[in-house]
C-alpha positions as CSV (number, residue, x, y, z in Angstrom):
1,M,193.5,-103.0,81.1
2,I,189.9,-104.0,82.0
3,R,187.1,-103.4,79.6
4,I,185.5,-100.4,81.4
5,D,188.8,-98.6,81.7
6,R,189.6,-99.4,78.1
7,Q,186.3,-98.0,76.9
8,N,186.6,-94.9,79.1
9,E,190.1,-94.3,77.5
10,I,188.5,-94.7,74.0
11,C,185.9,-92.0,74.9
12,R,188.7,-89.7,76.2
13,L,190.6,-90.1,72.9
14,L,187.4,-89.3,71.0
15,E,186.8,-86.3,73.1
16,K,190.3,-85.0,72.4
17,N,190.8,-86.0,68.8
18,G,187.3,-86.3,67.3
19,T,188.2,-89.5,65.4
20,V,190.3,-92.5,66.1
21,S,191.4,-95.6,64.2
22,V,191.1,-99.2,65.3
23,K,194.8,-99.7,64.6
24,A,196.0,-96.6,66.5
25,V,193.9,-97.3,69.6
26,A,194.9,-101.0,69.6
27,Q,198.6,-100.0,69.6
28,K,198.1,-97.3,72.3
29,L,196.2,-99.7,74.6
30,N,198.4,-102.7,73.8
31,V,195.4,-104.9,72.9
32,S,194.3,-106.6,69.7
33,E,192.4,-104.9,66.9
34,V,189.6,-107.4,67.4
35,T,189.2,-106.3,71.0
36,I,189.0,-102.6,69.9
37,R,186.4,-103.4,67.2
38,R,184.3,-105.1,69.9
39,D,184.7,-102.0,72.1
40,F,183.6,-99.8,69.2
41,E,180.6,-101.9,68.6
42,E,179.5,-101.8,72.3
43,L,180.1,-98.0,72.6
44,G,178.3,-97.5,69.3
45,A,175.3,-99.4,70.5
46,R,175.2,-97.2,73.6
47,G,175.2,-94.1,71.4
48,L,178.7,-93.0,72.6
49,L,180.5,-93.0,69.2
50,R,179.7,-93.3,65.5
51,R,181.4,-96.1,63.5
52,V,183.3,-94.9,60.4
53,H,185.5,-96.9,58.0
54,G,188.6,-98.1,59.9
55,G,187.7,-96.5,63.2
56,A,185.2,-94.3,65.1
57,A,184.1,-90.7,65.3
58,A,182.9,-88.7,68.3
59,I,179.2,-88.1,68.8
60,D,177.8,-85.2,70.9
61,Q,176.6,-86.6,74.2
62,Y,173.3,-84.9,73.9
63,D,172.6,-86.2,70.4
64,A,172.4,-89.7,71.9
65,P,169.1,-91.1,73.1
66,V,168.6,-90.4,76.8
67,M,168.7,-94.0,78.0
68,F,172.0,-94.7,76.1
69,R,174.0,-91.8,77.4
70,D,177.0,-92.6,79.5
71,Y,177.6,-90.6,82.7
72,S,180.5,-92.5,84.3
73,R,182.6,-90.2,86.5
74,S,185.8,-91.0,84.7
75,I,184.4,-89.8,81.4
76,K,182.8,-86.7,83.0
77,Q,186.2,-85.7,84.3
78,T,187.5,-85.2,80.8
79,R,184.5,-83.2,79.5
80,H,184.7,-79.4,79.6
81,A,187.5,-79.5,82.2
82,E,188.6,-75.9,81.8
83,E,185.0,-74.6,82.1
84,K,184.5,-76.7,85.2
85,R,187.7,-75.3,86.8
86,A,186.5,-71.7,86.1
87,I,183.1,-72.5,87.5
88,G,184.6,-74.1,90.6
89,Q,186.7,-71.0,91.3
90,I,183.7,-68.7,91.0
91,A,181.5,-70.9,93.2
92,A,184.1,-71.2,95.9
93,S,184.4,-67.4,96.1
94,L,180.7,-67.3,97.3
95,I,181.6,-69.1,100.6
96,E,182.0,-67.1,103.8
97,E,183.9,-68.0,107.0
98,G,181.9,-70.0,109.5
99,Q,179.3,-71.3,107.1
100,A,177.9,-74.8,106.9
101,V,178.4,-75.8,103.3
102,Y,176.9,-78.7,101.3
103,L,179.0,-80.0,98.4
104,A,177.2,-82.4,96.1
105,A,178.6,-85.3,94.2
106,G,179.8,-84.7,90.6
107,T,183.0,-83.5,88.9
108,T,181.7,-79.9,88.5
109,V,181.3,-79.5,92.3
110,E,184.6,-81.4,92.8
111,S,186.3,-78.6,90.8
112,M,185.6,-76.2,93.8
113,V,187.8,-78.1,96.2
114,P,191.2,-76.5,95.2
115,F,189.6,-73.0,95.6
116,L,187.8,-73.5,98.9
117,P,188.8,-70.7,101.4
118,K,191.2,-71.7,104.0
119,C,189.0,-70.7,106.9
120,R,186.8,-72.3,109.5
121,L,184.0,-74.1,107.7
122,R,181.6,-77.0,108.3
123,I,181.4,-79.0,105.1
124,V,178.8,-81.7,104.5
125,T,179.0,-84.0,101.5
126,N,177.9,-87.4,100.2
127,S,180.7,-87.4,97.7
128,L,183.6,-89.8,98.5
129,P,186.0,-88.0,96.2
130,V,185.3,-84.7,97.9
131,F,185.6,-86.3,101.3
132,N,189.0,-87.9,100.4
133,E,190.4,-84.6,99.1
134,L,189.4,-82.7,102.2
135,S,190.1,-85.3,104.9
136,E,193.5,-83.8,105.8
137,E,192.3,-80.2,105.9
138,E,192.3,-79.1,109.5
139,N,190.3,-75.9,108.9
140,Y,187.1,-77.8,108.1
141,D,184.6,-79.8,110.3
142,L,183.9,-82.5,107.7
143,F,180.7,-84.6,107.6
144,L,180.4,-87.5,105.2
145,I,176.8,-88.7,104.7
146,G,176.6,-92.5,104.3
147,G,174.0,-94.7,102.6
148,S,174.0,-96.9,99.5
149,Y,177.2,-96.3,97.6
150,D,176.9,-95.7,93.9
151,R,180.3,-96.4,92.3
152,H,179.2,-94.8,89.0
153,I,179.0,-91.3,90.6
154,G,181.3,-91.9,93.6
155,A,178.6,-91.0,96.2
156,F,176.2,-92.2,98.8
157,T,172.5,-92.0,98.1
158,G,169.3,-93.7,99.1
159,S,166.7,-93.5,101.9
160,F,169.3,-93.5,104.7
161,A,171.3,-90.7,103.2
162,E,168.1,-88.7,102.6
163,E,166.9,-89.2,106.2
164,F,170.3,-87.9,107.5
165,I,170.5,-84.8,105.3
166,S,166.9,-83.9,106.2
167,R,168.0,-83.4,109.8
168,L,170.6,-80.9,108.9
169,G,170.6,-77.2,108.2
170,T,173.2,-75.6,105.9
171,D,173.9,-72.0,104.9
172,I,174.7,-72.7,101.3
173,A,174.4,-75.8,99.0
174,F,176.3,-76.4,95.8
175,V,174.9,-79.0,93.4
176,S,175.4,-79.9,89.7
177,S,173.1,-81.6,87.1
178,D,173.1,-83.3,83.8
179,G,170.6,-80.9,82.3
180,V,169.2,-77.4,82.9
181,D,166.1,-76.0,81.1
182,G,162.9,-74.1,81.7
183,S,161.4,-77.1,83.5
184,G,164.2,-77.2,86.1
185,I,167.3,-79.1,87.0
186,S,167.5,-82.7,85.8
187,S,169.6,-85.8,86.3
188,A,170.1,-89.1,84.6
189,Y,169.8,-90.9,88.0
190,M,166.7,-90.7,90.2
191,E,168.4,-91.6,93.5
192,E,171.1,-89.0,93.0
193,A,168.6,-86.5,92.0
194,E,166.3,-87.2,94.9
195,F,169.2,-86.8,97.4
196,Q,170.2,-83.5,95.8
197,R,166.6,-82.3,96.1
198,C,166.7,-83.1,99.8
199,A,170.0,-81.3,100.3
200,L,168.7,-78.2,98.5
201,S,165.6,-78.1,100.6
202,V,167.5,-77.7,103.9
203,A,169.8,-75.0,102.6
204,K,169.4,-71.2,103.0
205,K,171.1,-70.5,99.7
206,R,171.0,-72.8,96.7
207,I,173.6,-72.7,94.0
208,L,173.7,-74.7,90.8
209,L,177.0,-75.3,89.0
210,A,176.6,-76.1,85.3
211,D,178.8,-75.6,82.3
212,S,177.0,-74.1,79.4
213,S,176.7,-77.4,77.5
214,K,174.1,-78.5,80.1
215,I,171.9,-75.4,79.4
216,G,168.9,-76.1,77.3
217,E,169.2,-79.9,77.9
218,R,166.8,-82.0,79.8
219,E,167.5,-85.3,81.5
220,F,165.4,-88.2,82.6
221,F,164.5,-87.0,86.2
222,T,163.8,-83.3,87.0
223,F,164.3,-82.6,90.7
224,F,164.3,-78.9,91.4
225,N,162.8,-75.7,90.0
226,L,165.0,-72.9,88.6
227,S,162.8,-70.4,90.4
228,D,163.9,-71.7,93.8
229,L,167.6,-71.3,93.1
230,D,169.6,-68.3,94.2
231,A,172.2,-68.5,91.4
232,I,173.4,-70.6,88.5
233,V,177.2,-70.5,88.1
234,V,178.5,-70.9,84.5
235,E,181.9,-70.4,82.9
236,P,182.7,-66.7,82.2
237,D,182.7,-67.1,78.4
238,A,179.4,-69.1,78.2
239,P,178.0,-68.7,74.7
240,Q,175.1,-66.3,74.4
241,E,173.0,-68.7,72.4
242,R,173.1,-71.1,75.3
243,I,172.3,-68.4,77.9
244,E,169.2,-67.4,75.9
245,K,167.8,-70.9,76.3
246,L,167.1,-70.1,80.0
247,G,164.7,-67.2,79.1
248,D,163.8,-65.2,82.2
249,Y,165.9,-67.5,84.4
250,A,169.1,-66.1,82.7
251,S,168.9,-63.3,85.4
252,K,170.1,-65.9,87.9
253,L,173.3,-66.6,86.0
254,L,176.6,-65.8,87.7
255,K,179.7,-65.8,85.4
256,L,182.1,-63.5,87.1
257,P,185.4,-62.8,85.3
258,L,188.3,-64.4,87.0
């Protein structure tokens, strides 16, 4: 197992169990304890875990300094998976037959795919995982926007992609973010954020998908105002204390019971 896959697996174990020991992880991944200690040191230096005697403990992602947070797609897939599934089902229910739909990159938007209506749609995306999942679906006219490929997020971004999306017009756009607060929607990555801003600007309806852990948090690059969104989709049982962090913008929340 290569280093990045090994460290992603360590993060998944911490997300699930809260704490892990050097010995248990070494046995599970079939590597030496020296290798696992080195992984713990690297992950600890990046703010992704806290070293404890004999092992490591989970650290909340948003307690880490901004520049040391890890946002790899494989790790994101394991975080708040049930909440994302509920959000995806609600969001997909907003789509109507015949619409041109933009689906952004990100594991939260990817959660919409199993629930998309089986009707005639035009779907635009810069997400390679979304494209791959929908490539055999005959009901959809599918457009993949190319550009500079970012393996970290599994999507195409950059000036070429921005130029392409600026020429399109969509009925409804679904995007996600790393943070949502009174200042707007924010992302850890400027190029991804700038592309999403372009995609939102050409859409008639603009929908943000965000599990409640993102509410009240702010990331490095803010790319869109909450006042310009039509709705923010969160999980049905989103905690009230998180919702209150949005202040007046809480009126835009959509958390339909399933």
